[in-house]
C-alpha positions, 0 to 999 in steps of 0.5 A: 815398568820403571826400574827400582834404583839401587842406592849405592850410598845407602848400601855403603852406609849400611856396611860402614855402620857394620864395620864401625861396630866390628872395629869397636869390638876389635879395639876392645880386644886391643886390635886397631885396624890400620891402613897405609895410604900412599899417594905420589904426585898431585893428580886432582882425581887421585887426591880427591879419592885418597882424601875420601878414603882417609875420611872414611877410615876416620869415620870407621875408627880405622887408623890411617897412615897417610903418605903423600910423596912428591911426583919425582919420588923414585921407584926405589924410594916408593918400594922402600916405603912399601917394604917399611909398611909391610914390616909395620904391625900397626898397618894391616892394609896397604893402598898405593893409589894408581895411576903412578907417575910414568917413571915408576913401574906400577907392577913392581910396586904392587908386587912389593906389597905383602899379599897379607896386606894387599887390601886392593886385591891386585897382587898376583898371589891374591888374583891367583887365590881368587881364581881357584876359589881360595880365601883372599882379599877380593878387589874392591870394585868387583866385590862392591858390585857383588854386595850391591846385588846381594843386598838388593835381593838379586839372585845370582845363582843360575842367572846369566850375567853379561859383563861388558868390559874385560879390565884387570880391575873390574871385568876379569875379576868380577867374571871370576867371582860370579862363576865361583862355586859358592853362595855369592857365585854360581852364575853363568857369565859372558864377557863382552869387549871391544872385539865382540861381534854384536854385543847387543845379541848377548846383553839382550839375553842377560838377566844381569847386565854389568857395564864396565867399558868406560864409554858413555851410552855403551848400553842402550835401551834396545840392548836390555831385555825387560826386567833385567838388572843393570849395574853401571860401573862406568864413570865418564865426564861429559861436557855440560855448559849448564854445570858450574864445573863445565861437565857432569858425570855419567856412566856407561848406560843410557840411564833415562832410557834403560831404567824404563825397561830394567827392574833394578838399576844403579845410578851414576854417581851414587851407585857402584862408586861409594862401594869401592872405598867401603870394600877397601875398609872391609878388607882392612878390617878383615886383615886385622882380624887375620893378623890377630888370629880372630875368627871371621864372623 
C-alpha cells in the first residue's frame, strides 16, 4: 500500500475560491471584510508569514490594514494599537503576529483583542466557547486540519484519533474540536506528549494519527497501523548541504517510510501549512458576516 497524498495546497485553493466568491457577494451588500495585521520587529520567518497573509487577503478581496512596528515598540503602544483596531468598523479581524519581542507580554496583548475580532481564536473567551461547543472562531491550524480530513473524505465520527503534542496552538484545541458532539467531531481522542509512556502503543491503535510535536521523525513506520490516516503538522528545519539555503523542511513524520503503510498522508511542505492562512481568511469573512448581521451560509 502506498498512501494517497492529501494536497493541502489544492484544498486551500478550493476554500479560497469559495471565500473569494463570498467576499464578492458581501461587497454587493456594501460589506468589505477587513483584517488588521500587526508585526513587531523584523523576524524573517514572521515577515514571510505576514507577507503571505497580506497577499492572500488581496487575492480574496479582503481589506488588509498592515501595521509594521519597530522592535522597541512598548507594550502600551501595542495595546493602544489593538484597542484602536477594536473600535475601527472597517476591521473585522485582528492578527498580532507571534512571537512578540521578549519585553512584551503576549498574553496581555491577546487579552486586549476584542473577542468579536479574535480571528486567531486565541482569546480566553474564544477558547472557553470552543470548549463548551458554542459558536466561536476556531484556531486556524487545528481548524485547517479538520477541514483537510473532511474534504479528503475521512470519517471522523467514531474514529480513534491520536494526537502527539499538547500545545495551546494545535494539540489541545484540536483534541477539543474532534470530541465535540457535532458533524465535524464525535471522535475518540487520545493525546500523547513528552511524558507519555510508550507513545507507539497508542499510535498503533489509531485510525487517524496527528503529529504536532515539533520534532523530526517523531512518528516512524513501526508506530502506524496499516491503512491509518496520518496528518503531519510539524515544520522543522534540517541541515542539507545540497540545498541552496543549506536546509530543507521536514515534518514530524518519517514521510517516505510511513507513506508505505498509511492510506492517506500529508506532506511537508504542502500539507497543513497552506490551510492555516486560509482558515484565517475564513474567520475574517465570518466575522464580517456577523458584524453586518448577515446569516451564515
